[in-house]
C-alpha positions as CSV (number, residue, x, y, z in Angstrom):
1,X,-1.7,1.4,-22.1
2,X,1.3,-0.8,-21.5
3,X,0.7,-4.5,-21.7
4,X,2.2,-5.4,-18.0
5,X,-0.1,-2.3,-16.7
6,X,-3.2,-3.9,-18.4
7,X,-2.5,-7.3,-16.8
8,X,-2.5,-6.0,-13.3
9,X,-5.3,-2.9,-13.7
10,X,-7.8,-5.7,-13.4
11,X,-7.6,-6.4,-9.9
12,X,-8.0,-2.8,-8.6
13,X,-11.4,-1.7,-10.5
14,X,-13.4,-2.7,-7.4
15,X,-12.8,-0.2,-5.0
16,X,-15.6,-1.7,-2.8
17,X,-13.8,-4.9,-2.5
18,X,-10.8,-3.2,-1.1
19,X,-13.1,-1.6,1.7
20,X,-14.6,-5.1,2.4
21,X,-11.4,-6.8,2.9
22,X,-10.3,-3.7,5.4
23,X,-13.1,-4.6,7.4
24,X,-12.4,-8.2,7.5
25,X,-9.1,-7.5,8.7
26,X,-10.1,-5.4,11.4
27,X,-12.4,-8.0,12.6
28,X,-10.3,-10.9,12.7
29,X,-7.4,-9.2,14.2
30,X,-5.7,-10.4,17.7
31,X,-4.2,-6.6,17.7
32,X,-7.2,-4.2,18.3
33,X,-5.5,-1.3,17.9
34,X,-5.9,0.3,14.3
35,X,-2.7,0.1,12.3
36,X,-2.9,3.7,11.1
37,X,-3.3,4.7,14.5
38,X,-0.4,2.8,15.9
39,X,2.4,3.9,13.0
40,X,1.1,7.8,13.1
41,X,1.2,8.0,16.9
42,X,3.5,10.5,17.8
43,X,4.2,12.1,14.6
44,X,3.7,16.0,14.3
45,X,2.3,16.9,11.1
46,X,0.6,19.7,11.7
47,X,2.7,21.9,9.3
48,X,2.6,19.6,6.6
49,X,0.8,21.0,3.7
50,X,1.5,19.2,0.7
51,X,0.8,15.5,0.8
52,X,1.1,12.8,-1.9
53,X,0.2,8.8,-1.6
54,X,1.3,6.4,-4.0
55,X,-1.2,3.8,-4.7
56,X,-3.6,5.4,-2.3
57,X,-6.8,3.0,-2.9
58,X,-9.6,4.4,-1.7
59,X,-8.3,6.3,0.9
60,X,-7.7,4.0,3.7
61,X,-4.3,5.7,5.0
62,X,-5.1,9.4,3.6
63,X,-8.0,9.5,5.8
64,X,-6.0,8.8,8.7
65,X,-3.4,11.3,7.7
66,X,-5.8,14.2,6.8
67,X,-6.8,15.2,10.3
68,X,-3.5,15.3,11.1
69,X,-1.9,17.9,8.5
70,X,-2.3,21.7,8.6
71,X,-5.5,22.7,7.9
72,X,-4.8,24.1,4.5
73,X,-3.2,21.1,3.4
74,X,-3.7,19.2,-0.1
75,X,-3.8,15.5,-0.4
76,X,-2.9,14.3,-3.6
77,X,-3.7,10.5,-4.1
78,X,-2.2,8.5,-7.3
79,X,-3.6,5.3,-8.2
80,X,-4.1,3.0,-11.2
81,X,-7.4,2.5,-10.5
82,X,-9.6,5.5,-11.6
83,X,-12.2,4.4,-9.7
84,X,-10.6,5.0,-6.3
85,X,-11.5,8.7,-7.1
86,X,-14.6,9.4,-5.8
87,X,-14.2,7.5,-2.3
88,X,-10.5,8.7,-2.0
89,X,-11.6,12.2,-2.5
90,X,-14.7,12.0,-0.3
91,X,-12.5,10.6,2.7
92,X,-10.0,13.4,2.1
93,X,-12.9,16.0,1.9
94,X,-14.5,14.5,5.0
95,X,-11.6,15.3,7.1
96,X,-11.6,19.1,5.9
97,X,-8.8,18.8,4.0
98,X,-8.2,19.4,-0.1
99,X,-8.1,16.6,-2.3
100,X,-6.8,15.7,-5.7
101,X,-6.6,12.4,-7.5
102,X,-4.3,11.4,-10.4
103,X,-4.8,8.4,-12.4
104,X,-1.6,6.9,-13.2
105,X,1.1,4.1,-13.3
106,X,4.2,5.2,-11.5
107,X,6.9,2.3,-12.8
108,X,8.6,4.7,-15.2
109,X,8.9,7.5,-12.7
110,X,7.0,10.2,-11.1
111,X,6.4,13.2,-13.0
112,X,6.3,16.2,-10.4
113,X,9.1,18.8,-9.9
114,X,12.0,18.8,-7.1
115,X,11.2,19.3,-3.8
116,X,7.3,19.9,-3.7
117,X,6.1,17.8,-1.1
118,X,6.4,17.7,2.6
119,X,5.3,14.4,3.3
120,X,4.9,11.1,0.8
121,X,2.9,8.0,1.7
122,X,3.1,4.5,0.2
123,X,0.8,2.2,2.3
124,X,1.2,-1.5,1.0
125,X,1.8,-0.5,-2.4
126,X,5.7,0.0,-2.4
127,X,6.6,-3.4,-3.4
128,X,4.9,-2.9,-7.0
129,X,7.6,-0.1,-7.6
130,X,10.3,0.1,-5.2
131,X,12.4,1.6,-8.1
132,X,10.8,4.9,-7.7
133,X,12.4,5.4,-4.3
134,X,14.9,7.7,-5.2
135,X,12.2,9.7,-7.2
136,X,10.2,10.4,-3.9
137,X,13.7,11.7,-2.1
138,X,13.9,13.8,-5.0
139,X,10.3,15.7,-4.6
140,X,10.3,15.8,-1.0
141,X,11.4,19.3,0.5
142,X,14.5,19.5,2.7
143,X,12.5,18.5,6.0
144,X,10.0,16.4,4.2
145,X,9.2,12.8,5.2
146,X,8.6,9.6,3.7
147,X,6.5,6.9,4.9
148,X,6.1,3.3,3.7
149,X,4.1,0.7,5.2
150,X,4.6,-3.1,4.3
151,X,4.6,-6.8,4.7
152,X,7.0,-9.1,6.0
153,X,8.3,-12.2,4.3
154,X,6.9,-14.4,7.3
155,X,3.5,-12.7,6.9
156,X,3.7,-13.7,2.9
157,X,4.8,-17.2,3.8
158,X,2.0,-17.7,6.2
159,X,-0.5,-16.6,3.6
160,X,0.9,-18.7,1.1
161,X,1.0,-22.0,3.6
162,X,-2.9,-21.1,4.6
163,X,-3.6,-21.3,0.8
164,X,-1.7,-25.0,0.6
165,X,1.0,-23.2,-1.3
166,X,4.5,-24.1,-0.4
167,X,6.3,-20.4,0.5
168,X,9.2,-21.0,-2.0
169,X,6.6,-21.4,-4.8
170,X,4.5,-18.8,-3.9
171,X,4.2,-15.7,-6.1
172,X,2.7,-14.0,-3.1
173,X,6.1,-14.1,-1.5
174,X,8.2,-13.0,-4.9
175,X,6.1,-9.8,-5.0
176,X,6.3,-9.0,-1.1
177,X,10.0,-9.6,-1.1
178,X,10.7,-6.7,-3.6
179,X,10.0,-4.3,-0.8
180,X,9.1,-6.1,2.8
181,X,10.1,-5.3,6.4
182,X,13.4,-7.7,6.1
183,X,15.2,-5.6,3.3
184,X,13.2,-2.2,3.3
185,X,15.9,-0.5,5.3
186,X,18.7,-1.2,3.1
187,X,16.5,0.0,0.1
188,X,15.8,2.9,1.7
189,X,18.9,4.3,3.3
190,X,20.3,4.5,-0.3
191,X,18.1,7.6,-0.6
192,X,17.4,8.9,2.9
193,X,19.8,9.8,5.3
194,X,17.5,8.5,8.5
195,X,15.1,5.4,8.6
196,X,13.2,4.5,11.3
197,X,11.2,1.4,11.8
198,X,7.7,0.9,13.5
199,X,6.7,-2.6,13.9
200,X,3.0,-3.4,14.0
201,X,2.4,-7.1,15.3
202,X,-0.6,-8.7,14.4
203,X,-2.3,-11.9,13.5
204,X,-5.7,-12.8,11.9
205,X,-7.8,-15.8,13.4
206,X,-10.3,-17.7,11.5
207,X,-12.7,-20.2,13.5
208,X,-13.5,-23.4,11.5
209,X,-17.2,-21.9,10.9
210,X,-15.7,-19.0,9.3
211,X,-14.3,-20.7,6.4
212,X,-16.4,-18.2,3.6
213,X,-14.5,-15.3,5.0
214,X,-10.8,-17.1,5.2
215,X,-11.4,-18.0,1.4
216,X,-12.3,-14.2,0.6
217,X,-9.3,-12.8,2.5
218,X,-7.1,-15.4,0.7
219,X,-8.7,-15.1,-2.7
220,X,-8.3,-11.2,-2.5
221,X,-4.5,-11.3,-1.3
222,X,-3.6,-13.9,-3.9
223,X,-5.0,-11.5,-6.7
224,X,-3.7,-8.5,-5.2
225,X,-0.2,-9.7,-4.9
226,X,0.2,-11.8,-8.0
227,X,0.5,-10.2,-11.3
228,X,-1.4,-12.7,-13.2
229,X,-3.3,-14.5,-10.8
230,X,-5.6,-16.3,-13.5
231,X,-2.5,-18.8,-14.1
232,X,-2.1,-19.8,-10.8
233,X,-3.8,-23.4,-10.3
234,X,-3.3,-22.9,-6.6
235,X,-6.1,-20.6,-6.3
236,X,-8.6,-22.8,-8.2
237,X,-7.8,-25.8,-5.4
238,X,-9.1,-23.2,-2.7
239,X,-12.6,-24.9,-1.2
240,X,-11.5,-28.3,-2.3
241,X,-12.5,-31.1,0.1
242,X,-8.7,-31.5,0.4
243,X,-8.0,-28.4,1.2
244,X,-10.7,-27.6,4.0
245,X,-9.6,-30.6,6.1
246,X,-6.1,-29.5,6.1
247,X,-6.3,-26.1,6.7
248,X,-8.7,-26.6,9.7
249,X,-7.2,-29.7,10.9
250,X,-5.5,-28.3,14.0
251,X,-8.5,-25.8,14.6
252,X,-9.1,-22.2,14.0
253,X,-6.4,-20.8,11.0
254,X,-4.2,-18.2,12.5
255,X,-1.9,-16.2,9.7
256,X,0.5,-14.0,10.5
257,X,-0.4,-10.2,9.9
258,X,2.5,-8.2,11.1
259,X,3.3,-5.2,9.2
260,X,6.1,-2.4,9.6
261,X,6.2,1.0,8.7
262,X,9.3,3.2,8.0
263,X,9.5,6.9,8.5
264,X,12.2,8.3,6.4
265,X,13.9,11.9,6.5
266,X,17.0,13.4,5.5
267,X,16.3,12.7,1.4
268,X,18.9,12.6,-0.6
269,X,17.5,14.6,-3.2
270,X,19.2,14.2,-6.9
271,X,17.6,16.7,-9.2
272,X,15.3,15.7,-12.4
273,X,17.2,14.9,-15.6
274,X,17.1,17.8,-18.0
275,X,14.6,16.0,-20.3
276,X,12.1,14.5,-17.9
277,X,8.9,16.3,-18.3
278,X,7.7,17.7,-14.7
279,X,4.5,18.9,-13.4
280,X,4.1,21.9,-11.6
281,X,1.9,22.2,-8.4
282,X,-1.3,23.3,-9.7
283,X,-4.0,25.0,-7.9
284,X,-5.4,21.4,-6.2
285,X,-8.9,22.1,-6.8
286,X,-9.4,19.2,-9.3
287,X,-8.1,15.8,-10.5
288,X,-5.7,15.4,-13.2
289,X,-5.8,12.4,-15.2
290,X,-2.6,10.8,-16.7
291,X,-2.8,8.2,-19.6
292,X,-1.7,4.5,-18.6
């Protein structure tokens, strides 16, 4: 396993923690509409048969996509955490769709052959590997679509300020800036003829007596969005008396949580290099494990 991948994988080894944070976000959101419903609304996916989700996690987004696609559709989830296999597969199958799971990292490229997917999804994951956008376009059918959901820089800055960290020194801001609401259109238009943005405005509000929930959220986000968070002394300052006095000095804490979804069409396909190994579709009945 490559050293870089090894450093990053520890944060994904507890799928249940991701589920807890998803529930926490919904409980503290000012926008009561489910983000998945907001970004998927009005999209006809009824003829979509082959779906690939990159950074699928425990199946949060795929579970919303599944009821909208063709009854015979297969949804393949790709994730760096092998433990996400069971929760991802269970959620897709609960919606009556076939599930396949691939355990791998994707920084070096995507090993599927050209033009085999009708839809590719990357929900809050593309800032980890924005370099694979051209590979996504290559794998999509001519009528295929790519959907990417991501944070904005303002949200990353607000998260950093809540943790008492100046945004200009924040590793969270640095990671999110790789693919964010502000630069996504420019990055995506290099590989897609059509890019449409769907904004989901939201904030998280924590009352002074909800400090434990705020701490849980901050710890999770910093650990998920930094490459080697144990080296970040800012995290160790959380819970200190000084931080508590400062963060709740003006009452409840409000953190911007506005995200943007990007629907892309018209893939500007480039064939895979002749020496690149590609996979066939397979029958979709099982899980494929790829060494990382």
